[in-house]
MILUMDREN-340961 format. One record per residue (C-alpha): residue number from 1; residue in three letters; y, x, z. Coordinates in nm, 4 decimals, m for minus. Example, Ala and Ser with C-alpha at 12.3 -4.5 7.8 and 13.67 -1.06 7.14 Angstrom:
BEGIN
1  ala  m0.4500  1.2300  0.7800
2  ser  m0.1060  1.3670  0.7140
END
This chain:
BEGIN
1  met  m11.6520  m4.5854  m5.0390
2  ala  m11.4929  m4.2529  m4.9607
3  ala  m11.2757  m4.0934  m5.2264
4  pro  m11.4295  m3.8087  m5.4289
5  gly  m11.3977  m3.4839  m5.2290
6  ser  m11.3465  m3.6654  m4.9000
7  leu  m11.5024  m3.5330  m4.5833
8  pro  m11.7657  m3.7617  m4.4408
9  leu  m11.6245  m3.9874  m4.1752
10  tyr  m11.8200  m3.8235  m3.8911
11  gln  m11.6721  m3.4845  m3.9947
12  gln  m11.3208  m3.6328  m4.0049
13  ile  m11.3643  m3.7471  m3.6462
14  ser  m11.5069  m3.4081  m3.5306
15  glu  m11.2080  m3.2342  m3.6909
16  leu  m10.9698  m3.4703  m3.5188
17  leu  m11.1261  m3.3876  m3.1828
18  ile  m11.1186  m3.0136  m3.2661
19  arg  m10.7454  m3.0396  m3.3317
20  asp  m10.6994  m3.2184  m3.0012
21  ile  m10.8860  m2.9425  m2.8242
22  ala  m10.6786  m2.6663  m2.9926
23  ala  m10.3640  m2.8491  m2.8969
24  gly  m10.4643  m2.8890  m2.5332
25  arg  m10.4814  m3.2651  m2.5462
26  leu  m10.8468  m3.2391  m2.4568
27  ile  m10.8961  m2.9742  m2.1837
28  asp  m11.1900  m2.7750  m2.0653
29  gly  m11.4329  m2.9813  m1.8555
30  glu  m11.2739  m3.3141  m1.9422
31  arg  m11.5208  m3.6020  m1.9609
32  leu  m11.4911  m3.8092  m2.2797
33  pro  m11.5013  m4.1935  m2.2516
34  pro  m11.8448  m4.3626  m2.2809
35  glu  m11.9610  m4.3430  m2.6439
36  arg  m11.9390  m4.7184  m2.7066
37  asp  m11.5862  m4.7313  m2.5676
38  met  m11.4811  m4.4216  m2.7617
39  ala  m11.6267  m4.5577  m3.0878
40  ala  m11.4378  m4.8823  m3.0388
41  gln  m11.1146  m4.6930  m2.9765
42  leu  m11.1575  m4.4961  m3.3027
43  gly  m11.2689  m4.7997  m3.4969
44  ile  m11.6051  m4.6483  m3.6053
45  ala  m11.9759  m4.7122  m3.5464
46  val  m12.1441  m4.5498  m3.2470
47  gly  m12.3874  m4.3669  m3.4797
48  thr  m12.0903  m4.2109  m3.6668
49  leu  m11.9410  m4.0997  m3.3338
50  arg  m12.2690  m3.9457  m3.2270
51  gln  m12.2840  m3.7457  m3.5494
52  ala  m11.9311  m3.6146  m3.4776
53  leu  m12.0212  m3.5196  m3.1202
54  lys  m12.3333  m3.3503  m3.2505
55  glu  m12.0975  m3.1351  m3.4728
56  leu  m11.8908  m3.0456  m3.1640
57  thr  m12.2019  m2.9555  m2.9694
58  ala  m12.3227  m2.7294  m3.2451
59  lys  m11.9835  m2.5488  m3.2414
60  gly  m12.0053  m2.4987  m2.8658
61  leu  m11.7182  m2.7330  m2.7968
62  leu  m11.9092  m3.0045  m2.6107
63  asp  m12.1648  m3.0349  m2.3378
64  arg  m12.3748  m3.3515  m2.3606
65  val  m12.5286  m3.4172  m2.0209
66  gln  m12.8031  m3.6793  m2.0142
67  gly  m12.7097  m3.9663  m1.7810
68  ser  m12.3620  m3.8207  m1.7070
69  gly  m12.1594  m3.8014  m2.0287
70  asn  m11.9960  m3.5702  m2.2742
71  tyr  m11.7792  m3.2842  m2.1462
72  ile  m11.5315  m3.0706  m2.3420
73  arg  m11.5848  m2.6935  m2.3637
74  ala  m11.2490  m2.5633  m2.4794
75  lys  m11.2189  m2.2416  m2.6786
76  ala  m10.9100  m2.0397  m2.7538
77  asp  m10.9578  m2.0737  m3.1301
78  pro  m11.2003  m2.3529  m3.2202
79  ala  m11.3195  m2.3284  m3.5790
80  ser  m11.1752  m2.6065  m3.7994
81  val  m11.1254  m2.6694  m4.1686
82  tyr  m10.7717  m2.7591  m4.0606
83  ala  m10.7108  m2.4493  m3.8537
84  met  m10.4058  m2.3565  m4.0601
85  leu  m10.2486  m2.7034  m4.0746
86  arg  m9.9263  m2.6784  m3.8763
87  ile  m9.7861  m3.0285  m3.9012
88  glu  m9.8587  m3.2955  m3.6443
89  leu  m9.7353  m3.6354  m3.5632
90  ala  m9.4422  m3.6365  m3.3236
91  thr  m9.6673  m3.8165  m3.0782
92  gly  m9.9253  m3.5389  m3.1138
93  gly  m10.2195  m3.4565  m3.3380
94  gly  m10.3218  m3.6789  m3.6200
95  leu  m10.6313  m3.6987  m3.8441
96  pro  m10.5381  m3.5195  m4.1731
97  thr  m10.6158  m3.6932  m4.4999
98  ala  m10.4508  m3.6533  m4.8381
99  arg  m10.4087  m3.8311  m5.1738
100  val  m10.4221  m3.5991  m5.4678
101  leu  m10.1452  m3.6901  m5.7129
102  ser  m10.2133  m3.4389  m5.9937
103  val  m10.3807  m3.1087  m6.0766
104  asn  m10.2544  m2.9009  m6.3680
105  arg  m10.3097  m2.5484  m6.4997
106  leu  m9.9606  m2.4133  m6.5755
107  pro  m9.7520  m2.0934  m6.5914
108  lys  m9.6510  m2.0139  m6.2359
109  asp  m9.3180  m2.1485  m6.1095
110  pro  m9.0862  m1.8451  m6.0902
111  arg  m8.9318  m1.9865  m5.7703
112  leu  m9.2587  m1.9241  m5.5807
113  pro  m9.3267  m1.6079  m5.3825
114  ala  m9.5279  m1.3661  m5.5894
115  phe  m9.9050  m1.4129  m5.5615
116  gly  m10.2264  m1.3440  m5.7572
117  ser  m10.2898  m1.1531  m6.0717
118  ala  m10.2985  m1.4305  m6.3375
119  pro  m9.9886  m1.5537  m6.5222
120  glu  m10.0999  m1.9122  m6.4580
121  gly  m10.1953  m2.1157  m6.1579
122  tyr  m10.3415  m2.4534  m6.0595
123  arg  m10.0564  m2.6773  m5.9414
124  ile  m10.1914  m2.9315  m5.6978
125  arg  m9.9597  m3.2054  m5.5793
126  arg  m10.0604  m3.4244  m5.2825
127  leu  m9.9345  m3.6846  m5.0438
128  arg  m10.0432  m3.5891  m4.6910
129  phe  m10.1247  m3.8378  m4.4164
130  leu  m10.1801  m3.7961  m4.0458
131  ser  m10.3907  m4.0755  m3.8912
132  gly  m10.2840  m4.3012  m4.1789
133  thr  m9.9123  m4.2252  m4.1408
134  val  m9.7358  m4.0879  m4.4467
135  ala  m9.6402  m3.7366  m4.3314
136  ala  m9.5581  m3.4907  m4.6165
137  val  m9.5686  m3.4105  m4.9808
138  glu  m9.7294  m3.0858  m5.0818
139  glu  m9.7167  m2.8661  m5.3953
140  ile  m9.9871  m2.6021  m5.3731
141  trp  m10.0430  m2.3304  m5.6369
142  leu  m10.3725  m2.1423  m5.6532
143  asp  m10.3955  m1.8333  m5.8721
144  ala  m10.5869  m1.9304  m6.1897
145  ser  m10.8215  m1.6258  m6.1632
146  tyr  m11.0266  m1.8099  m5.8949
147  ala  m11.1569  m2.0930  m6.1112
148  pro  m11.2078  m2.1652  m6.4825
149  thr  m11.1157  m2.5281  m6.4165
150  ile  m11.0395  m2.7617  m6.1282
151  ala  m11.0823  m3.1346  m6.1552
152  leu  m10.8720  m3.3796  m5.9695
153  gly  m11.1761  m3.5665  m5.8387
154  asp  m11.3041  m3.2521  m5.6603
155  leu  m11.0080  m3.2449  m5.4212
156  ser  m10.9147  m3.4506  m5.1228
157  glu  m10.8643  m3.4010  m4.7503
158  ser  m10.9510  m3.0287  m4.7073
159  leu  m10.8442  m2.8053  m4.9935
160  tyr  m10.9577  m2.4986  m4.7982
161  leu  m11.3053  m2.6451  m4.7587
162  tyr  m11.3183  m2.6951  m5.1367
163  tyr  m11.2137  m2.3384  m5.1935
164  arg  m11.4847  m2.2115  m4.9603
165  thr  m11.7758  m2.4255  m5.0777
166  lys  m11.7015  m2.4437  m5.4497
167  leu  m11.5038  m2.1215  m5.5277
168  gly  m11.6293  m1.8758  m5.2665
169  leu  m11.2737  m1.8295  m5.1580
170  trp  m11.1736  m1.8083  m4.7919
171  ile  m10.8076  m1.8334  m4.6891
172  ala  m10.8095  m1.5717  m4.4173
173  arg  m10.4459  m1.5817  m4.3137
174  ala  m10.1126  m1.7348  m4.4089
175  glu  m9.7405  m1.6791  m4.3530
176  asp  m9.4999  m1.9734  m4.3258
177  ser  m9.1213  m1.9808  m4.3642
178  val  m8.9629  m2.2969  m4.2479
179  gly  m8.6256  m2.4063  m4.3886
180  gln  m8.4757  m2.7005  m4.5665
181  gly  m8.4947  m2.8200  m4.9274
182  pro  m8.4417  m3.1309  m5.1451
183  leu  m8.7396  m3.3679  m5.1786
184  pro  m8.8678  m3.3263  m5.5361
185  asp  m8.8447  m3.6140  m5.7861
186  trp  m9.2188  m3.6398  m5.8202
187  ala  m9.2595  m3.7606  m5.4611
188  pro  m9.4454  m4.0953  m5.4655
189  ala  m9.2579  m4.4139  m5.3795
190  asp  m9.4536  m4.4628  m5.0537
191  phe  m9.2969  m4.1407  m4.9110
192  pro  m9.0168  m4.2680  m4.6848
193  his  m8.7340  m4.0583  m4.8299
194  arg  m8.5629  m4.0577  m5.1643
195  pro  m8.5785  m3.7641  m5.4121
196  asp  m8.3182  m3.4976  m5.3407
197  ala  m8.2968  m3.5983  m4.9704
198  pro  m8.2678  m3.2734  m4.7659
199  leu  m8.5879  m3.2359  m4.5603
200  pro  m8.7622  m2.9646  m4.3569
201  met  m8.9631  m2.7483  m4.6051
202  ile  m9.2410  m2.5027  m4.5424
203  thr  m9.2958  m2.2240  m4.7879
204  arg  m9.6388  m2.0702  m4.7420
205  ile  m9.8103  m1.7654  m4.8893
206  ser  m10.1816  m1.7283  m4.8194
207  trp  m10.4259  m1.4385  m4.8432
208  asp  m10.7997  m1.4461  m4.9249
209  gln  m11.0817  m1.2690  m4.7497
210  glu  m11.0224  m0.9581  m4.9550
211  gly  m10.6582  m0.9323  m4.8577
212  arg  m10.5235  m1.0623  m5.1902
213  lys  m10.2395  m1.3116  m5.2193
214  ala  m10.4293  m1.6181  m5.3471
215  glu  m10.2019  m1.9111  m5.3048
216  ala  m9.8408  m2.0206  m5.2536
217  ser  m9.7128  m2.3633  m5.1596
218  trp  m9.4252  m2.5838  m5.0597
219  thr  m9.4505  m2.8737  m4.8116
220  trp  m9.1771  m3.1252  m4.7424
221  tyr  m9.2327  m3.3301  m4.4278
222  asp  m9.0840  m3.6408  m4.2733
223  pro  m8.8922  m3.5240  m3.9634
224  glu  m8.8784  m3.8801  m3.8265
225  thr  m9.2564  m3.8878  m3.7640
226  val  m9.3818  m3.5263  m3.8048
227  arg  m9.3234  m3.1946  m3.6453
228  tyr  m9.4138  m2.8323  m3.7291
229  val  m9.6119  m2.6708  m3.4469
230  ala  m9.7253  m2.3113  m3.4056
231  arg  m9.9110  m2.2427  m3.0817
232  leu  m9.9065  m1.8895  m2.9321
233  lys  m10.2038  m1.7795  m2.7202
END
């Protein structure tokens, strides 16, 4: 059974394919493998794959030609719930999932960039995976004015999807600063580095659809398996 807040499997697969289109690993006009072969490669049922392909077709990213196959229709900026996720496996791409470690309403950490109007924020700590590989630890702070309460069980793979569907909040843009910082002591034991190890660290500030600073976050990622990617078009 999927964890509470998880995306349905077919949507996870469609998002994986969207990320591959955005990255140029699937190019315009490319013919996908036969559906049974593709489902076997992904380790899913053919019916689940067909649901994912239906999602791509609805978004204008796939032509399904009866008797011929499925063909990619690449767009410059394909819509994705992971459109602002900038870390990938070193080998390319990776299906994003996450394990929520804790959610707490607390006074904002003074080390964060200034954001929001409330003195408190929701501190969300997560372990990030890419195609099952442990990739990063994340500490995300949402201004407390957006929700009276947030339950841990509501959150999983796509935090921005939760914001949109449950809080009416769209993250419209974000600014990242990439540097280095010590891994925090709350990082779970299955993250492959010890606390205080110097790691690449992303500091992000995010704006909502009204132009307000809604969120700030830190992400520490494993440089042995993960890279930060920003594509310019």
